[in-house]
C-alpha angles and dihedrals in degrees: 000000000000122000095264091052091050092049093044091052092050092050094042091056086063102038101033092124091058109030134031120234089250092053091051091050092051091053095053118105137197108239114236091230130036086228085076094053134254100288132018131203120200111212096204093102091063096051095092093045097048096030091223136114112275089239090058092045091052091051092048093049092049089061094051103042118102104245098199095116097038135080087206143337113222126198113215109175108297092348131094109207115201120206107195121227098253094196096051096041094046091050091051094046095047092045090053093050091046089054099042099032111175089000091068105120094025116135140175097231091121094054091208091298113164118240118192109207116199105207145154098005103176123183117257115249092022126095124256104250133194084265089072094052097083099052090045100049097035091051092045092051093047086055092056093045093050090046089055091059095048107273125124109231120209109200110210123191100201094200122207091234104142140059144079091303088077090059088053092047093051091050091048093047094049092048104039110003137094132203092231093054093049092048093048096052110000104181097039093048096044091048090049090052092047092051091046090052091056093046094050093041090062088074101019098051093172087077088075089058090051090050092051090049092052092047089051088053088050091052089049092054095250105181097226093047093046091047093054092043092052091048093051089049095049094046090048092050091053088058093043091051091057088061095041089051090053089051093044091235123143132177136221093205136025094186102144135173094297091059090068098052093103094039101061098075089065089056094050090045091052092048089051093047091052090048091238097128119089131174124250121175090334094310127104119239142172112231109232099173089120086067093044088248134126116258115280108241105222104169129014122227090263090056095255116142123226140223093274092054089053092046091051089053090047093050092050092045092051093049092050094043101042103017083219126213088205133001118207131196114195098197133141122281092250090071095059093106092051091056092048088055092045093054092044092054091048089050090051087051089058097251104142091180087079084085087072092054114098131187108214103199128192139191131246132277108234137187117213087351092301130105111277116273138131123249090269090054093249125134120275107242115229093215091057092050092049091049091049090050090051090050091051092048091048092054093050093046090050090054096045100036112010093171096053115138117233089018093164094051092047091048089056092048092048098041097047091037090054093056093046094045093048090055095047099044088066119082100259095235092056123090111232137196119241121212116162093214090057094045100051098051127127091212130060129027096330140126093247089053091055092043091049091050090052090049090049091053091049090049092054091050092049092048090051092049084234118199125177119236131168101236104072138141098228099173117129124179108177124110097238094054089045091061089054093045091053091052091049091046091054093051099100092052090044089058092048091049092050090050094046093051096036083232119144090181088076088064094043092051091049089052092051093048092047092048091048093048091048094049090051089051091048091052093052103035133067096219099182098051110126105242138117093281098050093098091051093048091051090047087054091051089049092049090050091050091050094049097043090051090048092047090052092046091053088054092049093251127132122236111213115205091217131033 
C-alpha cells in the first residue's frame, strides 16, 4: 500500500459510518512541505455530520486513530498531518521488492486481453529515417508497459508495401538497375532507382504510363511483377531488421498494406449492404456529417480503394484474429483526423468494438526547432544516428573506464539506449529538439545517467559481497532513504498511470527521479559501514537497482551492470 492508502485505511476505521474509504482517499492531500508531514486530511467535510468545528473534529480524530504506522499525527487547525513511520514503511516496502523483484508493480488488470499495437510502419524500398524512431520506440514501450499489467501485446509492423510506387520501381529496375547492386545495398539502390525514375519522368512522361501498367500487372498477380515485388520487400526487410536489432525491437506480425488487398471487397460489400455508400462526383463515400467530419472517401471514380478502405479491412481482420481488448495505433499527430473518420465509419457499420480502438499520437523530432533534415534537405537516417551515438558512448566509456570488459557491447547499449531514452522521456505529444551531444551525456536527465546509476548500485552490491536472505532488519529512518522509499512505494501506481495514458515518459521520469534520489543518498550516506542498518541500506541499494533496470526494460533500454 502507498502512504495515502495506509492513511485512508486508518481514518476510515474511525469514520466508516460517515464516509466511504473512497471518499476519505479523495479528500487526502500532499502537504506542500515535508515539515507538515507526508499526508494531510482536512476535516471540513465532517463538520456537517458531527456538527462541530473542523478544528475540534481534527483533534477528536487524532485521539482515536491507530498510530501503528505513524511516527506522529499532528493537528494543525482543521488539518490532521500524518508523519509516516519511516522504519516500518521502509521495512515493508523493501521486503516486498525483495520478494517480488522485477515483478514489483505487476498487476492482472489486463486479464490476458490481446492488444494489437500498430507501430513503426516504414515504406518498403525507402530508408528508415529518424521520423520512424518515435512510432517504433513509443509503440514498443507501450507493449512492455501493457504486458506488465496483464495484457498480451501484439506488435504489428504495418509495412507500406503496396501502391503505384512499385510500378515505378519495377520500371526503373528493368531500365537502369542490376541484381548485384540491389543485393549489395538494397535500400540505397532502390531509393536511387526511385529518384532516377522521377527525374527522367519529368521529361519522358510516358514512363508514368509504363509504371501504371506494371502496377496493374502486380495487382493482377502477374508472376514477373509479383516476383520483383517480393524480392524488393525481402531485401528491404533485411535492411530494416538490422536497425530493429540495434533497437532491440521485434514484431509479431509484418502484415502490411499488401496483405489486405483481398480483404477490401468485403468492406465495400458490407458498406453497400448497410446502405452507407453514396456517390459524390463519381466516387463512393460514407457521409459522416453526423460526427461533424468530412465524408470518408472509400472508392475513387476509377474504382481504386484508398487508405481508409484498407484500414477498415485491417481493423476488422484484427478484431476477428485477436478478439482484442484494445487496439492501438501509434501514428503521428497529423493522422488524428484519419482515425476519427476510421472509427466513425466502423461505428456506422455497427461495430461497437471501435470504442476500444485508440490512436496514440506523437509530436515531431526537430533540430534547431525545425523539422529534421540534413543540410542538403535529405532525410536523417536512423541507422547513422544510432551509429554516431554508439561512437560517442564508446569515446566517453574509454575516458571514464578504459579497462571495462565488453566495452563494445556496453557502448552499443549506452549509445542506442541514449537515443531511445531521450525520445521517451519527452511527453509524446510534444515536439522535441534532438542534439546528439545532449542525448549521449552521462550527466543530467539522460539514459546514460540512469544506466550509470544502475551500474553504480550494482558495483556497491558487488563490493559488499551482498547476498539476499530472508531474516533482515530492513528499517531505515533517515530523510534521504525516505525519498527513495516513497518513489519505490509509488511504483505500482506509476505503472498503471503510464498504461492508462499510453505515456512511456511517466516511466522515464520515474527512472530519472529515482536515479537522482539514489545519487543524493549515495553522496550523503556511508552505505558500507558495519552497523545495525547496513543490511537495510544494502537492501535499499538492491531495490533501486531492480527498479532502475525494470524502468529501463519497460522503455526498451538495456541496463549494463558495469560501465
